[in-house]
PAZA-830282 format. One record per residue (C-alpha): residue number from 0; y, x, z. Coordinates in Angstrom, 3 decimals, m for minus. Each point is the difference from the previous one (the first is absolute). Example, Ala and Ser with C-alpha at 12.3 -4.5 7.8 and 13.67 -1.06 7.14 Angstrom:
BEGIN
<site num="0" v="m4.500" u="12.300" w="7.800"/>
<site num="1" v="3.440" u="1.370" w="m0.660"/>
//
This chain:
BEGIN
<site num="0" v="86.276" u="97.314" w="102.530"/>
<site num="1" v="0.612" u="0.394" w="3.692"/>
<site num="2" v="m1.942" u="3.076" w="m0.427"/>
<site num="3" v="2.209" u="1.444" w="m2.797"/>
<site num="4" v="3.165" u="m0.912" w="1.584"/>
<site num="5" v="m1.360" u="2.157" w="2.926"/>
<site num="6" v="m0.799" u="3.104" w="m2.159"/>
<site num="7" v="2.202" u="2.866" w="0.254"/>
<site num="8" v="2.341" u="0.737" w="m2.847"/>
<site num="9" v="m1.572" u="3.168" w="m0.949"/>
<site num="10" v="m1.975" u="1.148" w="m3.296"/>
<site num="11" v="m3.769" u="m0.457" w="m0.162"/>
<site num="12" v="m0.608" u="3.776" w="0.004"/>
<site num="13" v="2.344" u="0.781" w="3.395"/>
<site num="14" v="m1.528" u="m3.136" w="1.389"/>
<site num="15" v="m3.309" u="0.099" w="m0.443"/>
<site num="16" v="m1.658" u="2.767" w="m2.281"/>
<site num="17" v="1.651" u="2.631" w="2.055"/>
<site num="18" v="m2.002" u="m0.882" w="2.633"/>
<site num="19" v="m3.607" u="m0.906" w="m0.961"/>
<site num="20" v="m2.659" u="2.616" w="m0.226"/>
<site num="21" v="m1.969" u="m2.567" w="m2.399"/>
<site num="22" v="1.662" u="0.464" w="m3.634"/>
<site num="23" v="m1.269" u="0.414" w="m3.086"/>
<site num="24" v="1.605" u="0.615" w="m3.430"/>
<site num="25" v="m0.605" u="m0.275" w="m3.374"/>
<site num="26" v="2.137" u="2.468" w="m2.850"/>
<site num="27" v="1.645" u="m1.880" w="m2.399"/>
<site num="28" v="1.640" u="1.439" w="m3.022"/>
<site num="29" v="3.272" u="m2.117" w="m0.631"/>
<site num="30" v="3.571" u="0.086" w="0.128"/>
<site num="31" v="1.235" u="m1.600" w="3.034"/>
<site num="32" v="3.365" u="m1.217" w="1.252"/>
<site num="33" v="0.182" u="m2.348" w="2.779"/>
<site num="34" v="3.291" u="m1.558" w="m1.245"/>
<site num="35" v="1.696" u="0.012" w="2.981"/>
<site num="36" v="3.159" u="m0.667" w="m1.179"/>
<site num="37" v="1.917" u="m1.251" w="m3.206"/>
<site num="38" v="0.436" u="3.364" w="m0.539"/>
<site num="39" v="m3.615" u="0.814" w="m0.348"/>
<site num="40" v="m0.454" u="m3.275" w="m2.060"/>
<site num="41" v="2.859" u="1.260" w="m2.307"/>
<site num="42" v="m2.131" u="3.239" w="m0.403"/>
<site num="43" v="m3.129" u="m1.755" w="m1.462"/>
<site num="44" v="1.448" u="m2.557" w="m2.064"/>
<site num="45" v="0.685" u="m0.296" w="m3.537"/>
<site num="46" v="3.901" u="0.953" w="m1.038"/>
<site num="47" v="2.065" u="m1.266" w="m2.994"/>
<site num="48" v="1.787" u="2.450" w="m1.937"/>
<site num="49" v="2.939" u="0.817" w="2.620"/>
<site num="50" v="m2.727" u="0.427" w="2.779"/>
<site num="51" v="0.324" u="m3.231" w="1.305"/>
<site num="52" v="m3.142" u="m2.116" w="1.791"/>
<site num="53" v="1.072" u="m3.795" w="m0.105"/>
<site num="54" v="m1.852" u="m2.641" w="1.157"/>
<site num="55" v="2.388" u="m3.052" w="m1.562"/>
<site num="56" v="2.692" u="m0.045" w="m2.201"/>
<site num="57" v="2.238" u="2.871" w="0.077"/>
<site num="58" v="3.441" u="1.076" w="m2.144"/>
<site num="59" v="2.309" u="2.577" w="0.316"/>
<site num="60" v="1.854" u="2.327" w="m2.469"/>
<site num="61" v="m0.565" u="3.307" w="2.399"/>
<site num="62" v="m2.510" u="m0.440" w="2.721"/>
<site num="63" v="m2.799" u="2.366" w="0.155"/>
<site num="64" v="m2.951" u="0.895" w="2.232"/>
<site num="65" v="0.324" u="m3.326" w="2.129"/>
<site num="66" v="m2.576" u="m2.196" w="1.044"/>
<site num="67" v="0.737" u="m3.650" w="m0.099"/>
<site num="68" v="m2.214" u="m2.782" w="1.313"/>
<site num="69" v="1.767" u="m3.687" w="m0.113"/>
<site num="70" v="m0.761" u="m3.531" w="m1.563"/>
<site num="71" v="3.381" u="m0.167" w="m1.548"/>
<site num="72" v="2.170" u="2.332" w="m2.049"/>
<site num="73" v="1.064" u="3.089" w="1.542"/>
<site num="74" v="2.749" u="1.499" w="m1.723"/>
<site num="75" v="1.852" u="3.496" w="0.980"/>
<site num="76" v="2.678" u="2.253" w="m1.166"/>
<site num="77" v="0.198" u="3.387" w="0.976"/>
<site num="78" v="m3.285" u="0.085" w="2.354"/>
<site num="79" v="m2.669" u="2.500" w="m0.476"/>
<site num="80" v="m2.704" u="1.114" w="2.191"/>
<site num="81" v="0.230" u="m3.273" w="2.148"/>
<site num="82" v="m2.443" u="m2.578" w="1.393"/>
<site num="83" v="1.055" u="m3.787" w="m0.513"/>
<site num="84" v="m2.582" u="m2.059" w="1.668"/>
<site num="85" v="0.700" u="m3.741" w="m0.232"/>
<site num="86" v="m1.954" u="m2.424" w="1.736"/>
<site num="87" v="0.348" u="m3.844" w="1.061"/>
<site num="88" v="1.256" u="1.121" w="3.251"/>
<site num="89" v="1.474" u="3.282" w="0.135"/>
<site num="90" v="1.999" u="2.551" w="m2.774"/>
<site num="91" v="m0.534" u="3.570" w="0.634"/>
<site num="92" v="2.157" u="2.627" w="m1.599"/>
<site num="93" v="m0.796" u="3.947" w="1.073"/>
<site num="94" v="m0.393" u="3.007" w="m1.542"/>
<site num="95" v="m3.320" u="0.175" w="m1.577"/>
<site num="96" v="m1.041" u="2.961" w="2.402"/>
<site num="97" v="1.097" u="m1.692" w="3.114"/>
<site num="98" v="m2.274" u="m3.037" w="m0.381"/>
<site num="99" v="m2.602" u="1.345" w="2.280"/>
<site num="100" v="2.919" u="m0.906" w="2.919"/>
<site num="101" v="m0.567" u="m3.840" w="m0.616"/>
<site num="102" v="m1.936" u="0.106" w="3.370"/>
<site num="103" v="4.011" u="0.284" w="1.311"/>
<site num="104" v="1.050" u="m3.257" w="m1.325"/>
<site num="105" v="m3.151" u="m1.363" w="1.428"/>
<site num="106" v="1.407" u="0.992" w="3.704"/>
<site num="107" v="3.095" u="m0.879" w="m0.865"/>
<site num="108" v="m1.188" u="m3.497" w="m0.389"/>
<site num="109" v="m2.493" u="m0.085" w="2.469"/>
<site num="110" v="3.392" u="0.777" w="3.069"/>
<site num="111" v="1.751" u="m2.934" w="m1.553"/>
<site num="112" v="m3.044" u="m2.296" w="0.552"/>
<site num="113" v="m0.323" u="m0.579" w="m3.762"/>
<site num="114" v="m2.986" u="m1.927" w="m0.568"/>
<site num="115" v="0.155" u="1.174" w="m3.768"/>
<site num="116" v="m1.136" u="3.425" w="1.219"/>
<site num="117" v="m3.748" u="m1.909" w="0.484"/>
<site num="118" v="0.274" u="m3.143" w="m2.637"/>
<site num="119" v="0.526" u="0.038" w="m3.206"/>
<site num="120" v="1.689" u="m2.686" w="m2.346"/>
<site num="121" v="m3.187" u="m1.930" w="m0.463"/>
<site num="122" v="m2.328" u="m0.169" w="3.457"/>
<site num="123" v="m3.347" u="m1.142" w="0.270"/>
<site num="124" v="m1.326" u="m2.223" w="2.911"/>
<site num="125" v="m3.164" u="m1.419" w="0.680"/>
<site num="126" v="1.093" u="m3.225" w="m1.429"/>
<site num="127" v="1.733" u="1.050" w="m2.891"/>
<site num="128" v="3.075" u="2.097" w="m1.025"/>
<site num="129" v="3.603" u="m0.143" w="0.429"/>
<site num="130" v="2.686" u="1.552" w="m2.050"/>
<site num="131" v="3.832" u="1.134" w="0.765"/>
<site num="132" v="2.346" u="m1.538" w="m2.780"/>
<site num="133" v="3.324" u="0.852" w="1.761"/>
<site num="134" v="1.332" u="1.182" w="3.024"/>
<site num="135" v="3.515" u="m0.743" w="1.556"/>
<site num="136" v="1.341" u="0.485" w="4.015"/>
<site num="137" v="m0.693" u="m4.028" w="0.839"/>
<site num="138" v="m2.746" u="m0.664" w="m2.509"/>
<site num="139" v="m2.978" u="1.019" w="m1.689"/>
<site num="140" v="m1.681" u="m1.324" w="m3.096"/>
<site num="141" v="m3.996" u="m0.054" w="m0.422"/>
<site num="142" v="m2.460" u="m1.070" w="m2.094"/>
<site num="143" v="m3.153" u="m1.019" w="1.937"/>
<site num="144" v="m3.163" u="m0.373" w="m1.798"/>
<site num="145" v="m2.986" u="m1.451" w="2.089"/>
<site num="146" v="m3.262" u="0.095" w="m1.143"/>
<site num="147" v="m2.619" u="m3.205" w="m0.662"/>
<site num="148" v="m0.910" u="m1.386" w="3.235"/>
<site num="149" v="2.011" u="2.126" w="2.214"/>
<site num="150" v="2.595" u="m0.150" w="2.450"/>
<site num="151" v="2.593" u="1.858" w="1.896"/>
<site num="152" v="m0.017" u="0.202" w="4.071"/>
<site num="153" v="1.517" u="m2.764" w="1.735"/>
<site num="154" v="3.083" u="1.451" w="1.028"/>
<site num="155" v="3.833" u="m0.438" w="0.543"/>
<site num="156" v="3.130" u="2.338" w="0.142"/>
<site num="157" v="2.802" u="0.625" w="2.969"/>
<site num="158" v="2.433" u="1.292" w="m2.667"/>
<site num="159" v="0.036" u="m1.152" w="m3.564"/>
<site num="160" v="m0.474" u="m3.591" w="m1.743"/>
<site num="161" v="m1.899" u="m0.232" w="m3.322"/>
<site num="162" v="m0.020" u="m1.981" w="m3.417"/>
<site num="163" v="m3.126" u="m0.568" w="m1.612"/>
<site num="164" v="0.163" u="m0.612" w="m3.618"/>
<site num="165" v="m3.473" u="m0.774" w="m1.945"/>
<site num="166" v="0.363" u="1.255" w="m3.200"/>
<site num="167" v="m4.057" u="m0.200" w="m0.930"/>
<site num="168" v="m2.755" u="m2.233" w="1.483"/>
<site num="169" v="m0.101" u="m1.984" w="2.909"/>
<site num="170" v="0.849" u="0.869" w="3.809"/>
<site num="171" v="m1.167" u="m1.650" w="3.311"/>
<site num="172" v="3.097" u="0.950" w="1.874"/>
<site num="173" v="m0.332" u="m0.551" w="4.158"/>
<site num="174" v="3.660" u="m0.423" w="1.209"/>
<site num="175" v="0.335" u="m0.757" w="3.645"/>
<site num="176" v="m2.108" u="m2.797" w="0.646"/>
<site num="177" v="m0.510" u="m1.302" w="m3.553"/>
<site num="178" v="m2.338" u="1.270" w="m2.773"/>
<site num="179" v="0.823" u="m0.904" w="m3.428"/>
<site num="180" v="m0.619" u="0.836" w="m3.385"/>
<site num="181" v="2.580" u="1.529" w="m2.325"/>
<site num="182" v="m0.342" u="0.183" w="m3.862"/>
<site num="183" v="0.976" u="2.354" w="m2.840"/>
<site num="184" v="4.119" u="m0.448" w="0.120"/>
<site num="185" v="m0.105" u="m1.575" w="3.542"/>
<site num="186" v="1.445" u="2.051" w="3.206"/>
<site num="187" v="0.227" u="m0.189" w="3.557"/>
<site num="188" v="2.278" u="1.656" w="3.077"/>
<site num="189" v="m1.345" u="1.578" w="2.761"/>
<site num="190" v="2.516" u="0.619" w="2.706"/>
<site num="191" v="m0.168" u="3.171" w="2.240"/>
<site num="192" v="m2.357" u="m0.768" w="3.162"/>
<site num="193" v="m2.047" u="m2.634" w="m1.913"/>
<site num="194" v="m3.684" u="0.466" w="m0.277"/>
<site num="195" v="m1.075" u="m0.073" w="m3.364"/>
<site num="196" v="m2.884" u="1.039" w="m2.193"/>
<site num="197" v="m0.333" u="0.080" w="m3.887"/>
<site num="198" v="m3.671" u="m0.616" w="m1.485"/>
<site num="199" v="m1.676" u="0.090" w="m3.043"/>
<site num="200" v="m2.797" u="m2.963" w="m0.249"/>
<site num="201" v="m0.371" u="0.262" w="m4.010"/>
<site num="202" v="m2.724" u="2.307" w="m2.043"/>
<site num="203" v="3.513" u="1.445" w="m1.535"/>
<site num="204" v="2.873" u="2.519" w="0.950"/>
<site num="205" v="2.752" u="m1.104" w="2.157"/>
<site num="206" v="3.676" u="1.189" w="m1.288"/>
<site num="207" v="3.001" u="m0.415" w="2.091"/>
<site num="208" v="3.317" u="1.433" w="0.179"/>
<site num="209" v="1.041" u="0.551" w="3.645"/>
<site num="210" v="3.709" u="0.630" w="0.873"/>
<site num="211" v="0.486" u="1.358" w="3.728"/>
<site num="212" v="3.410" u="m0.624" w="1.734"/>
<site num="213" v="0.871" u="1.639" w="3.136"/>
<site num="214" v="1.522" u="3.144" w="1.706"/>
<site num="215" v="m3.335" u="1.779" w="0.794"/>
<site num="216" v="m2.453" u="m0.147" w="m3.427"/>
<site num="217" v="m3.242" u="2.205" w="0.779"/>
<site num="218" v="m3.515" u="m0.694" w="0.498"/>
<site num="219" v="0.507" u="0.714" w="3.500"/>
<site num="220" v="1.406" u="m3.494" w="0.522"/>
<site num="221" v="m3.658" u="m1.874" w="m0.490"/>
<site num="222" v="m1.423" u="m1.561" w="3.142"/>
<site num="223" v="m3.698" u="m1.233" w="m0.759"/>
<site num="224" v="m1.469" u="m2.563" w="1.917"/>
<site num="225" v="m3.506" u="m0.517" w="m1.930"/>
<site num="226" v="m1.008" u="2.568" w="m2.932"/>
<site num="227" v="m3.080" u="m0.451" w="m2.375"/>
<site num="228" v="m0.231" u="3.884" w="0.022"/>
<site num="229" v="0.505" u="0.665" w="3.465"/>
<site num="230" v="3.074" u="2.036" w="m0.320"/>
//
């Protein structure tokens, strides 16, 4: 992972193939498209009678030549030749021939230090996953799934408190100087600055709803004191 992060953000042909004298090629007789944009994806996808490419549900009285990607029903009026890409964490709407400029949106998010530029709604961790359910200015709601016989780091937060509600499984919770068993339907509160840890000692996944409260809600506000994964 560290080597990947240090690798320049250039294509392999510029970074490697044009610089090495030892390259072998094999002829390939086939169609090729590197699908570098949603417009390219549109060009190779099956279309309906109005030229629309739809991954999900789409209803319109007049829409033509659109590409629609969404988990929920999308409806349009007077919209044609557009890309409407709706995922769990972002909605993008733009003319289909400008979808290659998505990188400019990524750069704007990076300038704002928005963690959505690197983290999707569901983030995988060595102990399991967490999924962001809802976000506000002073609160963040997540679902955490802790894999069997895994535990999070022993940690604390300077700027936020956390409320955990166990929705499935049995949790071993360290809260300050106390460690207790919290069962399905029960909850616990972790004040800001208090050392804590969440563990799953069972053979089954542990699901909890975590409500974070505070003025700074980011992964940067994690101070790890012990960690099974040497992070």
